PyMOL Python script that loads the backbone (N, CA, C, O; Angstrom):
from pymol import cmd

cmd.read_pdbstr("""\
ATOM      1  N   MET A   1     -46.609 -10.528  12.844  1.00  0.00           N
ATOM      2  CA  MET A   1     -45.660  -9.473  12.556  1.00  0.00           C
ATOM      3  C   MET A   1     -44.228  -9.949  12.787  1.00  0.00           C
ATOM      4  O   MET A   1     -43.331  -9.638  12.003  1.00  0.00           O
ATOM      5  N   SER A   2     -44.016 -10.704  13.863  1.00  0.00           N
ATOM      6  CA  SER A   2     -42.663 -11.186  14.126  1.00  0.00           C
ATOM      7  C   SER A   2     -42.229 -12.183  13.056  1.00  0.00           C
ATOM      8  O   SER A   2     -41.039 -12.297  12.762  1.00  0.00           O
ATOM      9  N   ASP A   3     -43.201 -12.918  12.461  1.00  0.00           N
ATOM     10  CA  ASP A   3     -42.859 -13.836  11.379  1.00  0.00           C
ATOM     11  C   ASP A   3     -42.314 -13.075  10.179  1.00  0.00           C
ATOM     12  O   ASP A   3     -41.368 -13.523   9.531  1.00  0.00           O
ATOM     13  N   GLN A   4     -42.912 -11.920   9.880  1.00  0.00           N
ATOM     14  CA  GLN A   4     -42.439 -11.107   8.763  1.00  0.00           C
ATOM     15  C   GLN A   4     -41.034 -10.589   9.047  1.00  0.00           C
ATOM     16  O   GLN A   4     -40.178 -10.611   8.163  1.00  0.00           O
ATOM     17  N   LYS A   5     -40.790 -10.127  10.258  1.00  0.00           N
ATOM     18  CA  LYS A   5     -39.457  -9.641  10.603  1.00  0.00           C
ATOM     19  C   LYS A   5     -38.451 -10.780  10.509  1.00  0.00           C
ATOM     20  O   LYS A   5     -37.349 -10.608   9.987  1.00  0.00           O
ATOM     21  N   SER A   6     -38.837 -11.933  11.013  1.00  0.00           N
ATOM     22  CA  SER A   6     -37.946 -13.081  10.973  1.00  0.00           C
ATOM     23  C   SER A   6     -37.643 -13.474   9.531  1.00  0.00           C
ATOM     24  O   SER A   6     -36.489 -13.700   9.167  1.00  0.00           O
ATOM     25  N   PHE A   7     -38.690 -13.551   8.718  1.00  0.00           N
ATOM     26  CA  PHE A   7     -38.507 -13.903   7.315  1.00  0.00           C
ATOM     27  C   PHE A   7     -37.649 -12.853   6.617  1.00  0.00           C
ATOM     28  O   PHE A   7     -36.695 -13.194   5.918  1.00  0.00           O
ATOM     29  N   GLY A   8     -37.981 -11.600   6.800  1.00  0.00           N
ATOM     30  CA  GLY A   8     -37.227 -10.523   6.170  1.00  0.00           C
ATOM     31  C   GLY A   8     -35.789 -10.503   6.639  1.00  0.00           C
ATOM     32  O   GLY A   8     -34.875 -10.297   5.840  1.00  0.00           O
ATOM     33  N   GLY A   9     -35.582 -10.713   7.924  1.00  0.00           N
ATOM     34  CA  GLY A   9     -34.232 -10.749   8.458  1.00  0.00           C
ATOM     35  C   GLY A   9     -33.434 -11.904   7.884  1.00  0.00           C
ATOM     36  O   GLY A   9     -32.270 -11.740   7.521  1.00  0.00           O
ATOM     37  N   ASN A  10     -34.054 -13.072   7.802  1.00  0.00           N
ATOM     38  CA  ASN A  10     -33.354 -14.227   7.234  1.00  0.00           C
ATOM     39  C   ASN A  10     -33.024 -14.007   5.771  1.00  0.00           C
ATOM     40  O   ASN A  10     -31.928 -14.343   5.321  1.00  0.00           O
ATOM     41  N   LEU A  11     -33.960 -13.447   5.029  1.00  0.00           N
ATOM     42  CA  LEU A  11     -33.728 -13.173   3.621  1.00  0.00           C
ATOM     43  C   LEU A  11     -32.591 -12.171   3.458  1.00  0.00           C
ATOM     44  O   LEU A  11     -31.696 -12.378   2.638  1.00  0.00           O
ATOM     45  N   LEU A  12     -32.618 -11.104   4.220  1.00  0.00           N
ATOM     46  CA  LEU A  12     -31.555 -10.102   4.140  1.00  0.00           C
ATOM     47  C   LEU A  12     -30.213 -10.701   4.540  1.00  0.00           C
ATOM     48  O   LEU A  12     -29.186 -10.393   3.934  1.00  0.00           O
ATOM     49  N   ASP A  13     -30.220 -11.547   5.549  1.00  0.00           N
ATOM     50  CA  ASP A  13     -28.983 -12.210   5.970  1.00  0.00           C
ATOM     51  C   ASP A  13     -28.423 -13.066   4.838  1.00  0.00           C
ATOM     52  O   ASP A  13     -27.217 -13.067   4.589  1.00  0.00           O
ATOM     53  N   ARG A  14     -29.309 -13.794   4.152  1.00  0.00           N
ATOM     54  CA  ARG A  14     -28.860 -14.654   3.041  1.00  0.00           C
ATOM     55  C   ARG A  14     -28.334 -13.815   1.879  1.00  0.00           C
ATOM     56  O   ARG A  14     -27.314 -14.153   1.279  1.00  0.00           O
ATOM     57  N   VAL A  15     -29.019 -12.735   1.563  1.00  0.00           N
ATOM     58  CA  VAL A  15     -28.582 -11.862   0.473  1.00  0.00           C
ATOM     59  C   VAL A  15     -27.231 -11.242   0.821  1.00  0.00           C
ATOM     60  O   VAL A  15     -26.339 -11.179  -0.025  1.00  0.00           O
ATOM     61  N   GLU A  16     -27.081 -10.790   2.051  1.00  0.00           N
ATOM     62  CA  GLU A  16     -25.820 -10.195   2.484  1.00  0.00           C
ATOM     63  C   GLU A  16     -24.690 -11.227   2.440  1.00  0.00           C
ATOM     64  O   GLU A  16     -23.587 -10.922   1.987  1.00  0.00           O
ATOM     65  N   ALA A  17     -24.961 -12.428   2.902  1.00  0.00           N
ATOM     66  CA  ALA A  17     -23.952 -13.484   2.902  1.00  0.00           C
ATOM     67  C   ALA A  17     -23.544 -13.835   1.475  1.00  0.00           C
ATOM     68  O   ALA A  17     -22.361 -14.032   1.196  1.00  0.00           O
ATOM     69  N   LYS A  18     -24.525 -13.914   0.567  1.00  0.00           N
ATOM     70  CA  LYS A  18     -24.204 -14.227  -0.828  1.00  0.00           C
ATOM     71  C   LYS A  18     -23.351 -13.122  -1.429  1.00  0.00           C
ATOM     72  O   LYS A  18     -22.402 -13.394  -2.164  1.00  0.00           O
ATOM     73  N   GLY A  19     -23.685 -11.884  -1.121  1.00  0.00           N
ATOM     74  CA  GLY A  19     -22.888 -10.766  -1.624  1.00  0.00           C
ATOM     75  C   GLY A  19     -21.463 -10.816  -1.119  1.00  0.00           C
ATOM     76  O   GLY A  19     -20.523 -10.516  -1.854  1.00  0.00           O
ATOM     77  N   TRP A  20     -21.307 -11.196   0.131  1.00  0.00           N
ATOM     78  CA  TRP A  20     -19.973 -11.303   0.720  1.00  0.00           C
ATOM     79  C   TRP A  20     -19.188 -12.415   0.035  1.00  0.00           C
ATOM     80  O   TRP A  20     -18.024 -12.229  -0.322  1.00  0.00           O
ATOM     81  N   VAL A  21     -19.815 -13.561  -0.148  1.00  0.00           N
ATOM     82  CA  VAL A  21     -19.151 -14.698  -0.796  1.00  0.00           C
ATOM     83  C   VAL A  21     -18.800 -14.350  -2.241  1.00  0.00           C
ATOM     84  O   VAL A  21     -17.699 -14.656  -2.699  1.00  0.00           O
ATOM     85  N   ASP A  22     -19.716 -13.720  -2.956  1.00  0.00           N
ATOM     86  CA  ASP A  22     -19.446 -13.324  -4.341  1.00  0.00           C
ATOM     87  C   ASP A  22     -18.264 -12.362  -4.399  1.00  0.00           C
ATOM     88  O   ASP A  22     -17.399 -12.487  -5.266  1.00  0.00           O
ATOM     89  N   GLY A  23     -18.227 -11.416  -3.487  1.00  0.00           N
ATOM     90  CA  GLY A  23     -17.123 -10.453  -3.441  1.00  0.00           C
ATOM     91  C   GLY A  23     -15.797 -11.125  -3.114  1.00  0.00           C
ATOM     92  O   GLY A  23     -14.763 -10.784  -3.687  1.00  0.00           O
ATOM     93  N   TRP A  24     -15.831 -12.077  -2.194  1.00  0.00           N
ATOM     94  CA  TRP A  24     -14.624 -12.811  -1.818  1.00  0.00           C
ATOM     95  C   TRP A  24     -14.100 -13.599  -3.018  1.00  0.00           C
ATOM     96  O   TRP A  24     -12.902 -13.576  -3.301  1.00  0.00           O
ATOM     97  N   SER A  25     -14.995 -14.296  -3.725  1.00  0.00           N
ATOM     98  CA  SER A  25     -14.595 -15.073  -4.901  1.00  0.00           C
ATOM     99  C   SER A  25     -14.023 -14.162  -5.978  1.00  0.00           C
ATOM    100  O   SER A  25     -13.035 -14.508  -6.627  1.00  0.00           O
ATOM    101  N   ARG A  26     -14.626 -13.022  -6.167  1.00  0.00           N
ATOM    102  CA  ARG A  26     -14.135 -12.065  -7.167  1.00  0.00           C
ATOM    103  C   ARG A  26     -12.705 -11.642  -6.815  1.00  0.00           C
ATOM    104  O   ARG A  26     -11.846 -11.543  -7.691  1.00  0.00           O
ATOM    105  N   GLY A  27     -12.463 -11.395  -5.534  1.00  0.00           N
ATOM    106  CA  GLY A  27     -11.117 -11.019  -5.094  1.00  0.00           C
ATOM    107  C   GLY A  27     -10.109 -12.131  -5.329  1.00  0.00           C
ATOM    108  O   GLY A  27      -8.978 -11.871  -5.738  1.00  0.00           O
ATOM    109  N   GLU A  28     -10.516 -13.372  -5.072  1.00  0.00           N
ATOM    110  CA  GLU A  28      -9.621 -14.507  -5.319  1.00  0.00           C
ATOM    111  C   GLU A  28      -9.331 -14.665  -6.810  1.00  0.00           C
ATOM    112  O   GLU A  28      -8.199 -14.949  -7.200  1.00  0.00           O
ATOM    113  N   ARG A  29     -10.351 -14.482  -7.636  1.00  0.00           N
ATOM    114  CA  ARG A  29     -10.135 -14.563  -9.088  1.00  0.00           C
ATOM    115  C   ARG A  29      -9.177 -13.465  -9.544  1.00  0.00           C
ATOM    116  O   ARG A  29      -8.280 -13.714 -10.351  1.00  0.00           O
ATOM    117  N   ASN A  30      -9.366 -12.257  -9.030  1.00  0.00           N
ATOM    118  CA  ASN A  30      -8.478 -11.148  -9.385  1.00  0.00           C
ATOM    119  C   ASN A  30      -7.052 -11.421  -8.931  1.00  0.00           C
ATOM    120  O   ASN A  30      -6.103 -11.161  -9.670  1.00  0.00           O
ATOM    121  N   ALA A  31      -6.897 -11.942  -7.723  1.00  0.00           N
ATOM    122  CA  ALA A  31      -5.557 -12.265  -7.210  1.00  0.00           C
ATOM    123  C   ALA A  31      -4.884 -13.306  -8.096  1.00  0.00           C
ATOM    124  O   ALA A  31      -3.704 -13.177  -8.421  1.00  0.00           O
ATOM    125  N   LEU A  32      -5.626 -14.331  -8.484  1.00  0.00           N
ATOM    126  CA  LEU A  32      -5.081 -15.368  -9.350  1.00  0.00           C
ATOM    127  C   LEU A  32      -4.621 -14.772 -10.683  1.00  0.00           C
ATOM    128  O   LEU A  32      -3.521 -15.068 -11.152  1.00  0.00           O
ATOM    129  N   MET A  33      -5.453 -13.945 -11.283  1.00  0.00           N
ATOM    130  CA  MET A  33      -5.091 -13.326 -12.564  1.00  0.00           C
ATOM    131  C   MET A  33      -3.847 -12.441 -12.402  1.00  0.00           C
ATOM    132  O   MET A  33      -2.990 -12.418 -13.286  1.00  0.00           O
ATOM    133  N   LEU A  34      -3.742 -11.722 -11.295  1.00  0.00           N
ATOM    134  CA  LEU A  34      -2.574 -10.868 -11.063  1.00  0.00           C
ATOM    135  C   LEU A  34      -1.300 -11.692 -10.915  1.00  0.00           C
ATOM    136  O   LEU A  34      -0.256 -11.331 -11.458  1.00  0.00           O
ATOM    137  N   VAL A  35      -1.385 -12.789 -10.183  1.00  0.00           N
ATOM    138  CA  VAL A  35      -0.207 -13.650 -10.012  1.00  0.00           C
ATOM    139  C   VAL A  35       0.202 -14.254 -11.345  1.00  0.00           C
ATOM    140  O   VAL A  35       1.387 -14.286 -11.678  1.00  0.00           O
ATOM    141  N   LEU A  36      -0.765 -14.728 -12.104  1.00  0.00           N
ATOM    142  CA  LEU A  36      -0.444 -15.294 -13.416  1.00  0.00           C
ATOM    143  C   LEU A  36       0.234 -14.252 -14.308  1.00  0.00           C
ATOM    144  O   LEU A  36       1.216 -14.552 -14.987  1.00  0.00           O
ATOM    145  N   LYS A  37      -0.292 -13.040 -14.300  1.00  0.00           N
ATOM    146  CA  LYS A  37       0.293 -11.963 -15.100  1.00  0.00           C
ATOM    147  C   LYS A  37       1.693 -11.616 -14.600  1.00  0.00           C
ATOM    148  O   LYS A  37       2.613 -11.442 -15.400  1.00  0.00           O
ATOM    149  N   ALA A  38       1.857 -11.516 -13.293  1.00  0.00           N
ATOM    150  CA  ALA A  38       3.152 -11.179 -12.709  1.00  0.00           C
ATOM    151  C   ALA A  38       4.205 -12.244 -13.029  1.00  0.00           C
ATOM    152  O   ALA A  38       5.386 -11.932 -13.184  1.00  0.00           O
ATOM    153  N   ARG A  39       3.772 -13.483 -13.126  1.00  0.00           N
ATOM    154  CA  ARG A  39       4.681 -14.584 -13.444  1.00  0.00           C
ATOM    155  C   ARG A  39       4.984 -14.651 -14.939  1.00  0.00           C
ATOM    156  O   ARG A  39       5.819 -15.447 -15.368  1.00  0.00           O
ATOM    157  N   GLY A  40       4.307 -13.818 -15.733  1.00  0.00           N
ATOM    158  CA  GLY A  40       4.561 -13.769 -17.167  1.00  0.00           C
ATOM    159  C   GLY A  40       3.807 -14.808 -17.974  1.00  0.00           C
ATOM    160  O   GLY A  40       4.127 -15.048 -19.138  1.00  0.00           O
ATOM    161  N   PHE A  41       2.799 -15.428 -17.357  1.00  0.00           N
ATOM    162  CA  PHE A  41       1.997 -16.424 -18.068  1.00  0.00           C
ATOM    163  C   PHE A  41       0.949 -15.736 -18.936  1.00  0.00           C
ATOM    164  O   PHE A  41       0.346 -14.742 -18.529  1.00  0.00           O
ATOM    165  N   THR A  42       0.740 -16.265 -20.118  1.00  0.00           N
ATOM    166  CA  THR A  42      -0.323 -15.789 -20.990  1.00  0.00           C
ATOM    167  C   THR A  42      -1.580 -16.595 -20.689  1.00  0.00           C
ATOM    168  O   THR A  42      -1.568 -17.825 -20.728  1.00  0.00           O
ATOM    169  N   VAL A  43      -2.661 -15.887 -20.390  1.00  0.00           N
ATOM    170  CA  VAL A  43      -3.929 -16.541 -20.055  1.00  0.00           C
ATOM    171  C   VAL A  43      -4.816 -16.517 -21.296  1.00  0.00           C
ATOM    172  O   VAL A  43      -5.301 -15.463 -21.706  1.00  0.00           O
ATOM    173  N   ASP A  44      -5.021 -17.694 -21.888  1.00  0.00           N
ATOM    174  CA  ASP A  44      -5.878 -17.754 -23.077  1.00  0.00           C
ATOM    175  C   ASP A  44      -7.352 -17.663 -22.664  1.00  0.00           C
ATOM    176  O   ASP A  44      -7.682 -17.751 -21.481  1.00  0.00           O
ATOM    177  N   GLU A  45      -8.218 -17.490 -23.644  1.00  0.00           N
ATOM    178  CA  GLU A  45      -9.649 -17.294 -23.349  1.00  0.00           C
ATOM    179  C   GLU A  45     -10.294 -18.480 -22.620  1.00  0.00           C
ATOM    180  O   GLU A  45     -11.058 -18.258 -21.680  1.00  0.00           O
ATOM    181  N   PRO A  46     -10.018 -19.723 -23.013  1.00  0.00           N
ATOM    182  CA  PRO A  46     -10.630 -20.830 -22.266  1.00  0.00           C
ATOM    183  C   PRO A  46     -10.210 -20.849 -20.791  1.00  0.00           C
ATOM    184  O   PRO A  46     -11.021 -21.145 -19.914  1.00  0.00           O
ATOM    185  N   THR A  47      -8.945 -20.532 -20.530  1.00  0.00           N
ATOM    186  CA  THR A  47      -8.464 -20.503 -19.143  1.00  0.00           C
ATOM    187  C   THR A  47      -9.080 -19.337 -18.396  1.00  0.00           C
ATOM    188  O   THR A  47      -9.489 -19.478 -17.244  1.00  0.00           O
ATOM    189  N   ARG A  48      -9.148 -18.186 -19.046  1.00  0.00           N
ATOM    190  CA  ARG A  48      -9.774 -17.010 -18.418  1.00  0.00           C
ATOM    191  C   ARG A  48     -11.233 -17.314 -18.075  1.00  0.00           C
ATOM    192  O   ARG A  48     -11.706 -16.972 -16.991  1.00  0.00           O
ATOM    193  N   ALA A  49     -11.936 -17.952 -18.993  1.00  0.00           N
ATOM    194  CA  ALA A  49     -13.342 -18.305 -18.745  1.00  0.00           C
ATOM    195  C   ALA A  49     -13.457 -19.289 -17.589  1.00  0.00           C
ATOM    196  O   ALA A  49     -14.359 -19.177 -16.759  1.00  0.00           O
ATOM    197  N   ARG A  50     -12.541 -20.254 -17.537  1.00  0.00           N
ATOM    198  CA  ARG A  50     -12.551 -21.233 -16.440  1.00  0.00           C
ATOM    199  C   ARG A  50     -12.387 -20.540 -15.095  1.00  0.00           C
ATOM    200  O   ARG A  50     -13.053 -20.889 -14.120  1.00  0.00           O
ATOM    201  N   ILE A  51     -11.496 -19.559 -15.050  1.00  0.00           N
ATOM    202  CA  ILE A  51     -11.283 -18.794 -13.817  1.00  0.00           C
ATOM    203  C   ILE A  51     -12.528 -17.976 -13.490  1.00  0.00           C
ATOM    204  O   ILE A  51     -12.990 -17.974 -12.349  1.00  0.00           O
ATOM    205  N   GLU A  52     -13.062 -17.294 -14.471  1.00  0.00           N
ATOM    206  CA  GLU A  52     -14.196 -16.388 -14.247  1.00  0.00           C
ATOM    207  C   GLU A  52     -15.467 -17.105 -13.792  1.00  0.00           C
ATOM    208  O   GLU A  52     -16.250 -16.537 -13.031  1.00  0.00           O
ATOM    209  N   ILE A  53     -15.688 -18.337 -14.242  1.00  0.00           N
ATOM    210  CA  ILE A  53     -16.914 -19.033 -13.827  1.00  0.00           C
ATOM    211  C   ILE A  53     -16.751 -19.773 -12.500  1.00  0.00           C
ATOM    212  O   ILE A  53     -17.734 -20.226 -11.913  1.00  0.00           O
ATOM    213  N   CYS A  54     -15.515 -19.894 -12.031  1.00  0.00           N
ATOM    214  CA  CYS A  54     -15.283 -20.622 -10.782  1.00  0.00           C
ATOM    215  C   CYS A  54     -15.715 -19.762  -9.594  1.00  0.00           C
ATOM    216  O   CYS A  54     -15.271 -18.624  -9.441  1.00  0.00           O
ATOM    217  N   ASP A  55     -16.579 -20.319  -8.765  1.00  0.00           N
ATOM    218  CA  ASP A  55     -16.999 -19.608  -7.553  1.00  0.00           C
ATOM    219  C   ASP A  55     -16.709 -20.437  -6.306  1.00  0.00           C
ATOM    220  O   ASP A  55     -17.243 -20.164  -5.231  1.00  0.00           O
ATOM    221  N   GLU A  56     -15.860 -21.447  -6.458  1.00  0.00           N
ATOM    222  CA  GLU A  56     -15.470 -22.285  -5.331  1.00  0.00           C
ATOM    223  C   GLU A  56     -14.156 -21.763  -4.749  1.00  0.00           C
ATOM    224  O   GLU A  56     -13.099 -21.879  -5.370  1.00  0.00           O
ATOM    225  N   SER A  57     -14.238 -21.195  -3.568  1.00  0.00           N
ATOM    226  CA  SER A  57     -13.080 -20.587  -2.930  1.00  0.00           C
ATOM    227  C   SER A  57     -11.919 -21.570  -2.810  1.00  0.00           C
ATOM    228  O   SER A  57     -10.769 -21.205  -3.056  1.00  0.00           O
ATOM    229  N   GLY A  58     -12.209 -22.805  -2.435  1.00  0.00           N
ATOM    230  CA  GLY A  58     -11.140 -23.786  -2.286  1.00  0.00           C
ATOM    231  C   GLY A  58     -10.386 -24.032  -3.580  1.00  0.00           C
ATOM    232  O   GLY A  58      -9.162 -24.155  -3.570  1.00  0.00           O
ATOM    233  N   GLN A  59     -11.103 -24.105  -4.692  1.00  0.00           N
ATOM    234  CA  GLN A  59     -10.464 -24.318  -5.995  1.00  0.00           C
ATOM    235  C   GLN A  59      -9.626 -23.114  -6.383  1.00  0.00           C
ATOM    236  O   GLN A  59      -8.495 -23.262  -6.845  1.00  0.00           O
ATOM    237  N   LEU A  60     -10.178 -21.921  -6.196  1.00  0.00           N
ATOM    238  CA  LEU A  60      -9.437 -20.705  -6.530  1.00  0.00           C
ATOM    239  C   LEU A  60      -8.162 -20.594  -5.704  1.00  0.00           C
ATOM    240  O   LEU A  60      -7.112 -20.217  -6.225  1.00  0.00           O
ATOM    241  N   GLN A  61      -8.250 -20.920  -4.426  1.00  0.00           N
ATOM    242  CA  GLN A  61      -7.063 -20.871  -3.565  1.00  0.00           C
ATOM    243  C   GLN A  61      -6.033 -21.914  -3.991  1.00  0.00           C
ATOM    244  O   GLN A  61      -4.832 -21.645  -3.972  1.00  0.00           O
ATOM    245  N   PHE A  62      -6.495 -23.095  -4.373  1.00  0.00           N
ATOM    246  CA  PHE A  62      -5.613 -24.154  -4.845  1.00  0.00           C
ATOM    247  C   PHE A  62      -4.830 -23.677  -6.071  1.00  0.00           C
ATOM    248  O   PHE A  62      -3.611 -23.831  -6.133  1.00  0.00           O
ATOM    249  N   TRP A  63      -5.540 -23.096  -7.043  1.00  0.00           N
ATOM    250  CA  TRP A  63      -4.881 -22.569  -8.233  1.00  0.00           C
ATOM    251  C   TRP A  63      -3.917 -21.441  -7.877  1.00  0.00           C
ATOM    252  O   TRP A  63      -2.816 -21.363  -8.421  1.00  0.00           O
ATOM    253  N   LEU A  64      -4.334 -20.577  -6.969  1.00  0.00           N
ATOM    254  CA  LEU A  64      -3.501 -19.443  -6.584  1.00  0.00           C
ATOM    255  C   LEU A  64      -2.188 -19.915  -5.966  1.00  0.00           C
ATOM    256  O   LEU A  64      -1.126 -19.385  -6.293  1.00  0.00           O
ATOM    257  N   VAL A  65      -2.247 -20.895  -5.086  1.00  0.00           N
ATOM    258  CA  VAL A  65      -1.031 -21.434  -4.472  1.00  0.00           C
ATOM    259  C   VAL A  65      -0.136 -22.053  -5.548  1.00  0.00           C
ATOM    260  O   VAL A  65       1.078 -21.850  -5.541  1.00  0.00           O
ATOM    261  N   ARG A  66      -0.730 -22.797  -6.461  1.00  0.00           N
ATOM    262  CA  ARG A  66       0.051 -23.391  -7.551  1.00  0.00           C
ATOM    263  C   ARG A  66       0.680 -22.314  -8.434  1.00  0.00           C
ATOM    264  O   ARG A  66       1.823 -22.450  -8.871  1.00  0.00           O
ATOM    265  N   ALA A  67      -0.072 -21.244  -8.694  1.00  0.00           N
ATOM    266  CA  ALA A  67       0.398 -20.190  -9.590  1.00  0.00           C
ATOM    267  C   ALA A  67       1.671 -19.513  -9.072  1.00  0.00           C
ATOM    268  O   ALA A  67       2.474 -19.008  -9.857  1.00  0.00           O
ATOM    269  N   VAL A  68       1.844 -19.507  -7.778  1.00  0.00           N
ATOM    270  CA  VAL A  68       3.008 -18.850  -7.185  1.00  0.00           C
ATOM    271  C   VAL A  68       4.309 -19.546  -7.579  1.00  0.00           C
ATOM    272  O   VAL A  68       5.335 -18.888  -7.755  1.00  0.00           O
ATOM    273  N   SER A  69       4.274 -20.862  -7.718  1.00  0.00           N
ATOM    274  CA  SER A  69       5.529 -21.582  -7.966  1.00  0.00           C
ATOM    275  C   SER A  69       5.545 -22.433  -9.233  1.00  0.00           C
ATOM    276  O   SER A  69       6.552 -23.082  -9.517  1.00  0.00           O
ATOM    277  N   ALA A  70       4.470 -22.447  -9.989  1.00  0.00           N
ATOM    278  CA  ALA A  70       4.398 -23.289 -11.195  1.00  0.00           C
ATOM    279  C   ALA A  70       5.389 -22.827 -12.252  1.00  0.00           C
ATOM    280  O   ALA A  70       5.697 -21.641 -12.370  1.00  0.00           O
ATOM    281  N   ASP A  71       5.880 -23.795 -13.016  1.00  0.00           N
ATOM    282  CA  ASP A  71       6.787 -23.467 -14.132  1.00  0.00           C
ATOM    283  C   ASP A  71       6.035 -23.108 -15.400  1.00  0.00           C
ATOM    284  O   ASP A  71       6.611 -22.541 -16.329  1.00  0.00           O
ATOM    285  N   SER A  72       4.739 -23.438 -15.444  1.00  0.00           N
ATOM    286  CA  SER A  72       3.927 -23.123 -16.623  1.00  0.00           C
ATOM    287  C   SER A  72       2.484 -22.943 -16.187  1.00  0.00           C
ATOM    288  O   SER A  72       2.093 -23.371 -15.101  1.00  0.00           O
ATOM    289  N   ILE A  73       1.704 -22.313 -17.037  1.00  0.00           N
ATOM    290  CA  ILE A  73       0.287 -22.139 -16.739  1.00  0.00           C
ATOM    291  C   ILE A  73      -0.428 -23.497 -16.752  1.00  0.00           C
ATOM    292  O   ILE A  73      -1.389 -23.711 -16.013  1.00  0.00           O
ATOM    293  N   ALA A  74       0.056 -24.406 -17.600  1.00  0.00           N
ATOM    294  CA  ALA A  74      -0.534 -25.751 -17.641  1.00  0.00           C
ATOM    295  C   ALA A  74      -0.385 -26.449 -16.295  1.00  0.00           C
ATOM    296  O   ALA A  74      -1.268 -27.200 -15.880  1.00  0.00           O
ATOM    297  N   GLU A  75       0.726 -26.205 -15.619  1.00  0.00           N
ATOM    298  CA  GLU A  75       0.956 -26.805 -14.307  1.00  0.00           C
ATOM    299  C   GLU A  75      -0.018 -26.276 -13.258  1.00  0.00           C
ATOM    300  O   GLU A  75      -0.379 -26.996 -12.328  1.00  0.00           O
ATOM    301  N   VAL A  76      -0.436 -25.044 -13.402  1.00  0.00           N
ATOM    302  CA  VAL A  76      -1.383 -24.449 -12.468  1.00  0.00           C
ATOM    303  C   VAL A  76      -2.734 -25.173 -12.566  1.00  0.00           C
ATOM    304  O   VAL A  76      -3.371 -25.440 -11.547  1.00  0.00           O
ATOM    305  N   PHE A  77      -3.160 -25.485 -13.770  1.00  0.00           N
ATOM    306  CA  PHE A  77      -4.509 -25.993 -14.010  1.00  0.00           C
ATOM    307  C   PHE A  77      -4.585 -27.477 -14.350  1.00  0.00           C
ATOM    308  O   PHE A  77      -5.628 -27.949 -14.804  1.00  0.00           O
ATOM    309  N   ARG A  78      -3.511 -28.215 -14.142  1.00  0.00           N
ATOM    310  CA  ARG A  78      -3.534 -29.660 -14.440  1.00  0.00           C
ATOM    311  C   ARG A  78      -4.378 -30.420 -13.460  1.00  0.00           C
ATOM    312  O   ARG A  78      -4.502 -31.640 -13.569  1.00  0.00           O
TER     313      ARG A  78
END
""", "prot")
cmd.dss("prot")
cmd.show_as("cartoon", "prot")
cmd.util.cbc("prot")
cmd.orient("prot")
């Protein structure tokens, strides 16, 4: 019985952690899109798709920091 609780608890912990990470990545993607829009950059479909499929927090943060001061959208994603 304790094995079932342990297994179930571990599974629930993993599902909860994945949900948290997915939500965090979604927020970073949204923040990036907002900064790009606020800076007046036009986001074409290939760039939008690149942002939407990215689930690496470090990459999203890197782009977000670049987006704050870049002179062009190309500079953000070079």
